[in-house]
N, C-alpha and C positions, 0 to 999 in steps of 0.2 A: 504493500499500500504506500509506503514511503517513496519508493521508486516511481510509482504511478503518479503520486502528488507532484514530484519533481518534474516529470514530463509535462503534466498539465500546467504547472507554474511557468515553465519555460515557453510553452506554446502560447499561452495568454500574453506573456511578456513580449514575445515577438510580434503578436497581433497588435498590441497597444503601441509598442515602439514604432512599428511601421506607420501607424496612423498618425502619431505625434510628429514624426519626422517629415511627414508629407506636407508640402506647402500648397495651399489651394491655388489652382491655376485659373479658376473661373468662379462664378457665383456658386454658393453652396447649393448642392442638389441632394435630394433624398428620394428613396423609393419605398413603397409599401408593397409587400408580396403576400398573396393568399393562395395557397395550393391544396389541392386534394391529392392524397398519396395512396399508391398501391405498393404494399410492402411484402418482402419475402424474408422470413426468419432463417437464421443459420444456426447450426450446432446446438448449443444449450437452449437457445430460445425455441428452436424448432422442436427439439426433444421434449421440452416441458409442455409447450402449448399444443403439440400435435397438429399444428397448422402449417400449411405449405405456402399460402399467400393470403393477404388481407386487403380488402378494400376500405377498411375502416381507419382512416387516417387523415389528418389535416395539419397545416402549419401556418403560422402568421409570423412575418418577418419585417423588420425595418432596417434599412441601410442608409448610411450617409456617406457622401463622396468627399474625399480629400483632393483627389485628382479625377480627371475624366475617366481613368481606367483603374481606380483603386477605391474601395469602399470598406467601411467598418460597420458591422451591423449586429443585431441580436435577434434571436428567434425563439419561439416556443412552439411545441407541437404535441400531438396526441396520436399514438398509434396503438391499435388493439389487435391482439392475436387470440384466437380461441379454437378449441377442438375437443373431441371426445376420445376417450381411451379406457381400456380396462386394466392397464398395466399398473402394478402396485407402486406406490410412491411413499417414501419415508418423509414425513413432515415433522419439522422441528422448528417451531416459531419462537421468537424472542429468546433464543439461547437456552431453551428448556424451561422458561418461566410460563410459556404459553402451552399450545397444543403439541404433544409429541407422540406420534403414532404412525403405524403403517396403514395406509389407506388403499383398499383394493375394491374392485367392482367397477361398474360404469361410472365414469367421472366426467365432469365438464371442467376444463382447464382454461384459465384466462391469463393473459399478460396485458397490462396497461402500462405503456411507456410514455413518459412526459419529458422530452428533451428541453433543456433550458441552456442556451449557449450564446457566446459571442462568436462572430465570424469575420474573417478577412477574405475579400474577393478581388480578383484581378480580371479585367475585361479585355477582350480583343474585338476590334471592329469599330464602326461608326457609332458614337453615342446616340445619334439621332436615327439610327437604322438598326439592322440586325446585329446582335453581339453574342459572342460566346464568352463563357467565364469559367474560372477555376476558383474554388473556395475551400476554406478550412474552418470548421467550427470547433470550439473548445469550451467545455463547461461541465454540466452535470446531466444525468438522466435519472428521474424518479421512476422506479419500476415497481409495479405492484404485481404479485403473483397470487392467483386464487385457484383453489381446488374445491369443487362442489360435488358432493355424493349424497343424493336424496336431499334431506333437510339439513345435512351437516355441511359446513363450509369452513375452510381454513384459508387465511389470507396473510400476506406478508409484504411489506414494502420497504424499500431501501434506496438511499442516494448512491448513485454510481458516478465516479469520475468518467468523463466521456469525451471522445473526439468524433468529428464527422466531416470527412472530405466530400467534396461535391464538384460535379461538372455539369454545366448546363448552357442554355442559350435562350435568348428572348428576341421577339420580333415585334415591330411596332404595329398597333392596331388603329391608331389615331386617337385624338383628343386626350393625350397624355396617358394613354393605356397601351400596354404591351402584353402579348401572350408569352408564357414561360413554360419550359420543360427542362427538368433536370434529373440527375441520378445522384442520390446521396447515400453514403455508407455510414451507418451509426454503429459505433463500437463502445460499449459500456465495460470498463475495466472491472475485474473481480471484486465483489462485495458479498456478504452473506446473503444466501437465498432461503427460500421457504424449506428447502431440504436440510438446512444447517451447514451446507458447504459454501465455500467462497468460489463463485464461478462468474464468468462474464456473460454478457448478452450481446448479440449482434444481429443486425438485419440491414437490408438495402431497400431503398424506396425510390420509386418512379414518381416524380412530382409534376403535376400539371395544374397550371393556374394563371393568375393575372397579376400584372405589375402596374402600380399607379405612380406616376411621376409627381414629385413635388419640387418647386423651384422657389428659392429664397434669395432675395437680393438686398445687400446691405450698403 
């Protein structure tokens, strides 16, 4: 966990430093982004949720530009994975102070993931036309895991340190609006889970939505 914290601290420091050292070349601009997300879970996330893809996801993001091709932003999101299984799972919530048992039988399993991150983005192309961009997000993901068996339910949530690289593009639609499509990989570093183990979460999202331009003149 100490090594993970150092990675996150360095990443956020680089993002903030790049923004501070950037000298504005034009009037300050900002954009608001709203997207719908299709997500595919990997490894531990897929094994727990028994889901292969989810259409339940959305993000809201705000970015401010220091240069025509550099922005610093923040975003929040919500992604849901769910599935059914009869595989036995060992549940150990709150370090043994809560429910501790082996659960078997037909279960419904859920993951609710809430990313909260800062991000740095670099753009290629005409600011008034189509643009591609590369981005990196750093921050945290609040992840809730839940197992339901009949009227019995066990749930557990935890803060995870997280990173989220992204690649995307946007095209103008007129009247300060753009269409946007991107692919973002979310990786939550290991933290204690509902099973009592320290494991990571990861998934990739296809994001489709709209961009609204803001212009500020001083």
